[in-house]
N, C-alpha and C positions, 0 to 999 in steps of 0.2 A: 205833674208830667204832661197834662193836656189843658187847654183853655176852657172857661165856663161857657157853655152853649145854651144857657137858659133863655136868651133873647133871640136866638136863631129863628124860631118859628115866625115871629113878628117881622123880622127883617126879610125873611124869605117871602112872606105873604104880601107885605107892602111893595116889595120889589116886583112881585108877580102882578099885583093889582095895577101898579103904575105902568108897568110894561103893557098890560092888557088894555088899560084905559087909553093910553097913548096910541095904541094901535087902532082902537075903535074910533077915537076922535080924529085922528089924522089920516086914517086910511080912506074915509069917505071923501075928505077934501081932495086927497090925491086922486081919488077915483072921479070926483066931479070935475076936476080940472082936465080930465081927459075925456069928459063927455059922458058921465054916468047919470042916473035918474035925478029928479028934482030934489029940493031942500027938505020937503016934508018927509019924504021917504027916508032921507038921511037921518033926520031927527028921531024918527021912530026906531030906526035900526040902531041908532047910537044908544038910545035908552035901553033897548034890549041887550045890546052888547055890554053896556055898563052893568046892567043887572046880572048878566051872566058872569062877568068878571068878579062882581062882588060875591056871588054865591060860590064860585069856584075858589076864590081866595080864602073864604071862610073854611071851605073844605080842606084846602091845602094847608091852612094854618093848623087845623086839627091833626092832619096827618104828619106834618113836620114836627109838631110838638110831641107826638107819640114816639116818632123816630128818635128825637133827641133824648127823650126820657129813657128809652131803651138803650141808647148808646151810652148815656151816663151810667146806667146801672151796670152794663157790661164792662165799661171801663173801670168802675169801682171794684167789680168782682175780679177783673184782671189784675188790678193793683193789689188787691188782697191776696190773690193766688201767688203773684210774684213775690210779695213780702214773705209769704209762707215758704215758698220754694227756696228763696235766698236764705231764709233762716235755717231751713232744713239742711241745705247744702253747707252753710257755714258751720252748723252744728256737727255735720258729718266730716268736716274738714275739706270739702270739695270747693273748688273755685269755678266760677262761671266765665265762659268766654263766648262772645257773639261775633262771628266773622262774616263780613260782607265780602263774598268771594270775588265780586266784580271789581270793587274798589280797593280791596286789600286792607280795609280798616277793620280793626278788631277792638271789641270792648272786653276789657279784663275786669272782673269783679275784684274788690279789695282783697277778698280771701284768696283769689287766684294769684294776685300779686304777692300776698304775704307768704305763700308757699315757697317762693323763691327769694324771700327776704327783701322784697321791694315795697315801697309806699306808693300810693296813687300819684301819678305824674312823673315817677322816676323811670318809667319805661315808655317808649313810644308805642302808641296803640296801632301798631302795624304788624301784619302777619310775618314780615321779614324778621322782625325782632324775635318773634317766637321761634321761627324755623332756625335762625342763626344760633340759638342756644341749645339746639338738640345735639347730643353727643354724636361725633362723626360715625361711630360704629353702629348707631341706631337710626341714622337719618334715612337710609335707603328703605328700611322696613316701614318707617312711618310714612314715607312718600308712597310706597306701594299700597299700603292700607288705604290711604286717602284716594288714590286713583281707582282702586277697586270699588270704593263706595260711590265715587263721582259717576262712574259709568253704570252703576246699578247692580254690580255683582254682589254687593253685601248691603244689608239694610242699614248699617251704620259702621262706624270705624271705632275699633278698640285696639289700642296699642300700649305696650309698656316700654318706656324708654327713659333715658336720662336727659335732664335739662340742667344747664349751667346756672348756678345761683348768682346772686349779687356779689358774693365773696369769691367767686371763681370755682367753687366746688360744684359737685353734681349731686342731684337728687333724682331718685327714681319716681316717676309719675305714671299714673294710669289715666290715659286720655280717652274719653268717650265723646263722640260727636255724631251729628246727623244733619243732613241737608233739610232745611224746613221750607225753602223757597227755591223754585227753579224758574228759568225763563220759559217763554213759550216754546223755545227750541229744546228744552230739557236740560240746559246747562245749569249748574248750581249757581244760585244767586246769594243765598244766605245760609250759613251753617251755624248751628248752636251746639255747645258742648260743655263738658265739665272736665276738670283736672283734679286728680286725687293724689296726695303724697303717699306713696307706698314704699318709701325708703326702708323703714323699719321692718315692715312685713316681708319686703323682698330680701333684705339681709337675713331675716329669720329663716325664710325659705331656703336661701342659699346655704346658710349654716346647717339647716336640717338636711339639705341634699348632700352637702359635704360630709356631714356626720354619717349619713346613710352610705355614701360611697366609701368613706373610711371604714365603716363597719364591715362592708363587703370585702374590702381589701384585707382588713385584719383577719376576718374569718377565713378568706382564701389563703392568706399567708401564714395562718396559725399552724404551729407544729402539732397541735392537737386536732384530731379528726372530729368533724362536726357534721352530723346528718340529721335531717328532720324528715319525719314520716307522717303520713295520714294514719288514722286509726286502722284503716283496712290494710296497712302495710306498704302502701305506695310511697316511694321515695320522692320527696319534694325538693330538697336541696342537699348538696354535698360539697365539701371543699376538697382542695387538692390533697391535703394531708390524709383525709379518709380514703381517697382513691389510692394514694401511695401505699397505705397500710394494707389495703385489700389486694394490691397488685393489679389495679385496673385504672381506667380513666374515669373522669367525673361523669361523662356521658354513659358509661357502662353501669355506674352506680345508680344513676337516675332512672335507668330502665329496669331496676330490680324492685321486687316486692318481697320484704323480709319474711312474710308468712309462707312464701313458696320456696324458701332456700333450705336445702337439706343441711347445710352447715350450721344454720341458726338452730335447727332442731337438735342436731348431734351434739353441739357444744353448749347447750343451755341458754343461748341468747334469746330464743323465742320465749322461753319460760320467764326470763327476767323482764323482757319487754312487756308481756301481758300482765305480769305482776305489778309493774310500775303504773300501767294504765288502770288496772283494777283497784289498786290501793291509793292511787293519786298521790304518790310520793316517789322520791328518788330511790332508785335501786342500783347497787353496785354489783358488778360481776367481772371476775378475772378468769381467763381461760387461755390455754394454748390450743391453737386451732390451725387447720388448713382451710384457707378461704375458698370461696367458690372459684376464684381465679388461680388457685393452686399455690398460693404463697403460705408458707409456714410462719406463724407469727404468734407472739404472746401479747394479748390485749387486756387492758384494764378499761372496762366500759362503765359508763353511768347513764342510766335511762331516766329521763325526767319528763313527766307529762306537762302540757301547757295548752292553753286555748287561744286560737287565732280566728278572728272573724266569726265567732260563735261555734267554731268547729274544734273538736279536741285533736291535738297533735301530740307527737312524741319526739323528744330531742334525745339523740344519742351522742355522747361525747366519748371519743376513743383515744386512748393513750397507748402508744406502741412501747411495750416494755421488753421487747425482744433483746435488745442490746443490754439493757439494764439487767435483765434476768441472767443473760450470759455472763455479764461482768460480775454479778453476784455469785454465780456458780464458780467462775474462775477465782474470785476472791476467796470463796469458801474452800475451793480446792487448794489454792495457794496457802491459805492459813493451815489447812490440814497437812499439806506437804511440809510446811515449815515446822509444824508441831511434831511431825514424825521424822523430820530430817535428822540424820546423825550429826550434822554440822550445826554448830551453835550460831544463832542469829540474834542480833541486838538492834533495836530501833531507839534512837535518841532524838531529842529536840535539837534545835540549832546550837544550843549551848553545850551539848554533849550529855545532857541528863537522860538517864535510861527511862524509857516509857514502856518497853515490852521486850521480853526475852522468851525464847522457846525452851522446852524441857532439855534439849541437848546442852544448852548453856549451863544448866544446873549440874548435869552429868559431867561436863568438862571442868567446871570451876569449883563445884561443891557448894555454890551459893544458890539458895532457892530464889524464886522470882520475887517474893515479898521482901527479901533481904536486899535486893539491888534496885528496885524501882525507886526512882527519885534520886539516885546516886550517880556520880560520875564514874566511868569505868576505870579511873586511875587507881582504884583500890586493888586492881589485878597486877599492877606493875611489879616486876621482879627486882628492879634496880640494876639490871644488866645493861640497860640502854641509856645513853647520855641524854641530857635535855634537848640537844640538837635533833635527836631522832624524832622526838614528839613534836618539836617545833616544825620540822619539815613536813610531818604528817598533817598538822593543822593548816599550814600554808597551802598544801596541795588540795585538801578537801574544801577549804574556803574559796578556792578559785573555781570550784565546781568540777574538779577532776577526781577521778577514782584513784585511791591510794592503795597500794598492795605491798606487803612486806612480810618476811618471816621474823618472828620475835619470840621472846621467852617471857612467860608470865608465871604468876604464882597462884596456886589454888588456895582455897579456904584453909586447908590443913597445912599449908606452908610448903608443900611440894612444888617443884618447878616443872613446867611442861613447855614444849615447843608448839607454836601454832602459826598457821598462815592466816594473816589478817587482811581482809579486803573491806575498805570503807567506801561507800558511794553516797554522794549527796543527793537529796530528793528535793526538787524545787516545788514551790507552792504555786497557786494560781497567778500570783503577781510576778513570777519569775525569780523570786528570791529563794534562798535555801531555807527550807522549813524543818527538815529532818535529815538524819544520817542513818543509813542502814549498814550494819557491819556484819560480816561473816567471819566466824572463827573456826578454823579447821585444825584439829589436833594432828600434828605431824611428828609427834614424839617418836612413834615407831618408825616413821620414814627416816627421821634423822639417825636413829640407831642403825637401821638397815643401811643407810647411806654410809655411816661410819664403818660398818662391817664390809660393805662393798669397797670403800676406799682402802680399808685395811687389806682386803683380799687383793686388790689391784696393786697395792704397794708390795705385798708379799710376792705377787706374780713378777713384779719388776725385779725385786731382790732375787727371786728364783732364777730369772733369766741371767742376771749378773753372776749369780753363783754358778750357773751352768757353764757360762763362758770361762770363768776362772778355773772351774774344775776341769774343763776340757784342756786348758793350757797346762795345769798341774799334772794331769794324767799323761800328757805328752812328755812332760819332764820326767815323771816317775817311770814311764813305760820302759825306756832303755835300761834304767837301773835295775828294775825288777826282773826284766827278761835276761839281763846279762849276768845275774848272780850265779846261775848254774854254770855258765861258761867260766866265770872267774874262779869258782870253787874247783872246777876241773883243771884249770890252767895253773892254779896256785894251791896245790894240795898240802903245802907245808902246814904243820900244826900251829906254828906261831902266826900264820896269816889267817887261818880259818876263823879265829875269834873276831878279828877285825871285820872280816867279810860278813860274819853273822850279825855284828852290830849294824853294819850298813844295811843288810837285808831287813833286820827288824825295824830300823828307822824308816826304810822305804815302805815296808808294810804298814807301819803306823801312819805314815803320810797317806798311803792308799786308804786306810780306814777313815781318816779325817775327811778326805775328799769324798768318800762314799757317803759319809753322814751329810755332808753339804749337799750332795746330789740327791740324797734321800729327801731332804727338805725341798729341793728344787723340783724334782720330777718323780720321786719315789724310786724304789730299787726293784731289781728283778728278783724273782723267786717263784717257786712253784705255787700255783693258785688252785684251790679246790674248794669244795663246799665246807663252810665253817659254821657249825651250830652255835648261834650266839648265846643261847642259855648256858651251854656247857662252857663256852669261852669265859663268860662272866663268873661262873662258879669256880673255874680253875684259878682265875686271877684273884678272886676273893679268898680262896684257900691259901694261896701263896702269901697274900697280905697278912692274913691271920697268923701264919707261921713265922713271918719275918719281921713284921712291923712291931713297934712297942705295944705293950699291953693296954696303954691308955688310948689306943686307937680302936674304935668300934667299927666293924664292917657290917653294912646292911646290904642285902641283895633283894632286888625287886624286878622280876621279869614277867612279861606276858606269857601266858600258858602256851599261846600259839606263836610265840616269837620265832620267826623263820630263820633261814640260813642266809649267809652272804658268801659270795665267791671271793676268796682272798688267800693271802699267805698267813697261815695260822701263827707262825712265829712272829711276823711283823705286827699282826693285830694284838697278839699277846704283849708285845713290846709297847705298843701304843697305850693300852690300858694301864700297864705297869708304870710307864713314865708319868702318866697323869696322876696315878695313885701316889707316886713318890712326891710329886709337887704338892698334892693335897696334904700328905704327911708333914712336909716341911712348913706348910702354912698353919699347922696346928701343933706348935712345940709343946703346948700344955695338954695335948690330947683332944679328941673330938670324934666326929663321925664321918666315915667315908661311905657314900652310898653309890653302889653300882647297879645299873639297870639296863634292861633291853626291852624295847617295845616296838610294835609295828607302827608305821606312819606312812602317809601319802605325800608326795611332793607334787604340787601343782605347777602350771606353766610359769606363773608369776614368781614363785619361789625359785624355780630352776634358773630363771633369768637373773635373779639377784645373787645366786650362789653357784656359779659355775665351779666344777663341771657337773653339778647335779642335773639329772634328767628327770622329766616327769614320770611318775610311776610309784610302785610300792618300794618302801625303804625300811631299814631297821635303824633305830636310833639307840646307840650305845651311850649311856650316861655315866659320868664320874662326877660326883658332887661332894663338897665338904662344907663344914660350918666354921671355917677358919677365918683368917684375917681379911680375906678378899684381896683383890688386885686393884691398886690405885689406878685412877683414870689416866694419869700421865704415863703409866707403864703399860696399860692394856693394849695400846696401839702397836707395841713393839715386841710382844711376848713370843711371836712366831718367827722373829728375825733371828738368823743364825748368829751365834756368839753373843747374843744379848742375854744377860743374866743379872739378877739382883742379889745373887748369892755372893758371899765373900770370896776373895781370890783363892783359888785352889779347891773350892767347894763345888764348882760346876763349870761346864764348858760352854753353856748357852746353846747347846745343840739338841737338848731334850725335846722341847716343844716344836722346834723347827723340824726335827725328825718326825714327830707325830703328824705335823701338817703335811709333810711330803708323802708319808705312807698313806694317809687318808685320801689325799688327792690322787695318788697313783691307783687307788682302789675305786676311783670315780665318785668320791664322797666329798663332804664339806664339814666344817666345824663351826658350831655356834658356842659363844661364850657369854655368860651372864654372871655378873659379880657385883657385890656391894661391900663397902668397908665394914669390917667386923660382923658381917653376915655370912659370907662364904662365897664360893665360886662353883659354878656348874658348867661342865663341858658336855656338849651333845654332839656325838659323831654320827653323821648321816651317811649310811652306806646302802648301795642298791641291794634290794632283797632278791635272793635267788629263788625262783618259783619251784624249780625241780632240781634235785641233787644231780650233780654231774660227776662223771668219773674223774679222779685225780689225774692231772697231766702226767704223762709218762716221760721221764727224762730220756731224751733221745741220745744222750752221750753213752757211748759204749763203756764197758768196764775199762778201768785204767790198764793200759798196756802199751807197748811200744808200737810205733808206726815207722815204717821205712819209706824214705822218699823214692828210692829205687829209680832214680833218674827222672821222676815226674817233674814237669815244667810248671813253675809257679811264677805268675806275674805279680810282683809286689809293688804297690802304689801308695806312697805317703810323701807329704811335703816336709816331714821332719827327718833330717839326715841321720840323727842319732838313732831313731827308731828303725829306720831302714837298715842301717848298718848292723845293729844288734840282731834284728829279726832275720836278716839274710844269713848271718853266721850261724844262728840257731838252726835254721832250715837246712843250710848246707851241711852242717854236722850230721843231720839225719839222712843226707843223700839226695835232697831236693835240688833240682836245677833252677836257680833263682835268677830272674831278670827284673830289673828295677826301673821304675818310672817316678818322676818327681811330682807329677800332677795328673789329672784326669785326661787332659788332651794328649799329653805325651804317651800315657798308657794306652789310649785308644788307637793311636797311630802304631804303637809297637804291637798291639794285639792283632791288628789287621795285616801287619807285614812280617811278623816273626813267629807266627804260629807253627804247629798247633800248641794248645795249652791244656793243662789238666785242671788248674784252679787259678782264680784271681783273688788276691788278698788286697783289699782297697780300704783306705781311710775314708771315713764318712765326709769330713769337712776338708776340702782342698780348693785351691784357687782354680779359676777358669772352668773346671768341670768337677763337680763333687762326686762322691762315691756312688750315690743312688743313681745319678744321671749316667755315670759310666756303666753301671750294671744294666741299665735300660738299653743303652746303645749296644753293649756286648750281646745281650739276649735278643736284640733285634737281628743280630747276625747269626747267632747260634744259641738257642735256648738251653742247650745241654751243658754249657760251661758253668760250673758252680762259681758263685761269687760270695766270698765271706767279707762282711762289712765290719771294719774296726771303728769303734767310736769312743771318743773320750768322754761322752756323756752317757751314763748308764741308762738303759731303757729296756723294757721287756715287751717286745711286740706281741707276745702272747697274752699279756695281762693288762695292757693299757689300750686306750682308744684314741691316742693322739695321732698327729699327722705322720709321725715317723713310721708307725706300724703300717699305715695305709700306703705310704710311699715305698717301703721295703717290699710289701706284698706285691704292689704293682710292678716293681722292678724285678721280681722273681728272686729276691734275696731270702734264703731260708735260715741263715745262721748269722748271728750278730756276736762279735767278739768285743767285750768291753775292755778298754784300756784303763790302767796298766794290766797286762795279763802275764801269767807265768808260762814257762815252757809247756807245762802240763795242760793249761787252758788252751794254748795255741794248738797243740797236737790233738786235743779233744775236738776242737772245732774242725780241724782238717779231717779227722776220722769220720765226722758226721757226713762229710761231703765226698770222700774218696773211698774206693774199694780196697780190699786187703792187698798187701804188697805182693803176695805170691802169685796173684793173677795178673800182674802187670805185663803188658805186652807193648807198652807205648814205645819202648826203645826199638823193638823189632818192627812195629807197625805204626808209622807216623799218624795214621788216621784215627787210631784208637783214642787219642786224647780228646777228640771232638765228640765222642759218644757219651751219652749220659751213663751214670754208674749202673743203672738197671739193665743196660744193653751190653755192657762190657763182659 
């Protein structure tokens, strides 16, 4: 690196001696030429000068030689140090650079070039080459660091930046440099430094920083609460989940010390934490608690001790099980409810294989759970439904829709039952159908009640039709029945009387048939009083024993406290006897007829299903047999009038229809249960009378004559035949009869042609009916009695239908049922009019407007 300096002392000495000798020799000549001392003096001086030069040259030689030796030694040491330094830097992977700041020239060591994949000579030794390869994002920082060092703000420059390699990529380098030479003005002249490849370490640090940041994000985003504490209880870190569980913010958690929290002591958390620290192991603890911040929560905690920087710490992992616990409780409650449910529940897989059933399923079907698990519910099919029924079911539930239908299935013992089936699909986590849940509700009783209600409604409709027909027939029969007395008086000949008797008997027979029809439709009138049901049952049983064949056994069973009902004893006797006769006919070979009376209660639901039943105490009269039973196709028609299964001439078909009408007129209802070859049971529900009441007193006076004595009667009816015959009957007794064809005409006549003693009006008329007419009349004069004629027999004193209410509201006290005889007509008039010998109407026109009590 430097030239050999071993001859330097001689050259320096000879040069010095020659220069000095030349000076001595020629300086005197120069001086003599200008007038200096003589030649001898010059020679002596010259000799002295030469001797001086010789001596000083020897001295200079020695000095120069020592200096050269020292320089050579220092240079050798420097070369050795430089070799060691370069070796050390190469071994460390560092490259050397030497920058002449004034010229911009840079020396790059081979190792420095190798860092960037260059060979010596492949890169220009200029500072611009180096600076041009710095990454644009790092250039400003590198320049700033250099400037700070150049002006003396920093002892050196240290920067981490990226440099572009030969291949165009970038490597991270650590550049360290220092100015080693400055100008006299202090400007940097030379700078020496090293470059270190830190790409791997930088990437490792970046990965570590990223991992740390990711860990923090994961911890903060974790649904699990994480808190770390110092041993003294101070909170060090906490994530958002922990704060959310506590009902606080992270900052509020960090301000806590668990050893000072009452909640930790109350719910055992402090004990679990100290145990984990003392035993140096993980401790689990689950509790329901109210946190310091007032949130009620169920937590599962894990306390784990650990050491950090030589200090013992405690990690707490919190899992919020509040919703899970609530869901488990709801699941347990749901399971318990399903187990206790009276409705059958089935859970199947997507193929319909049974996986679970509740106890109600076994009760409904007769199959135990272990008998059906793993099977398809098709074993319950009754065969009553076509394949299309089940195909539609599967199409519906496979679409994810709920299917509901009423169907008939078969129990294990072979009996059939009605059920309401609801099947709902259950989707799994993928959105597909994983299971089906089915509910089976036994609606057999509902179906039977529905059939009973339909039967009752149908009978109600038939009853309304029968009432209409009976009304018309009564209007036809009324003039015939009423005119018989007139005909017998007009034609007293013996040969005519038999014919008139035949006509009368035929008319009365027709009246009887109509009354039976009306008995079915609305019941019949009659005296009502307290009827002891136990005595009633015993009387009928005694009659059966006396009149029925000996192969019929009669059994009686009554409650000791069976109460009374308010009714017509004769009609109730007829009801039980009719049912007993039917029971006898169902047992031609003999059997048992059971009569019973028991107390029962009717609730609101039952009253709604079986009108006209009202909620409250009732008596149930029963008639049962063990005969052939009633076929299902016949059961729906047994109460219809004229329907009979007996041979022609053996029955009219009015027996059960009459029973139905009488029971309904008493405010009761009938239940029928039957099975082929098992028997039939009739249950008659009648309102129980809590206290005995006095028997109604017949208001009719003893039979006797009544004289019209000129009393004025307003007769109103839209049937001309009835009007004509009734007028003749009344006129024959002396009544002054005026006729109107309908209610409107009668009202006009009443207001313009008075005064009147009595109004005799038909119930059903066009424009204005009899009840409305009575209301209008009593609005003008409440004292005028109105007798209402009706072709539909009803007893306002014993029924609770609308007619009784309407008649009472209109002030009508007497109802005359069509067809009526003369006797019945005059009995009705006798109820409303005073005796004939007190009549003053003819003498005093105002008397007819006064009530009977004031005349």
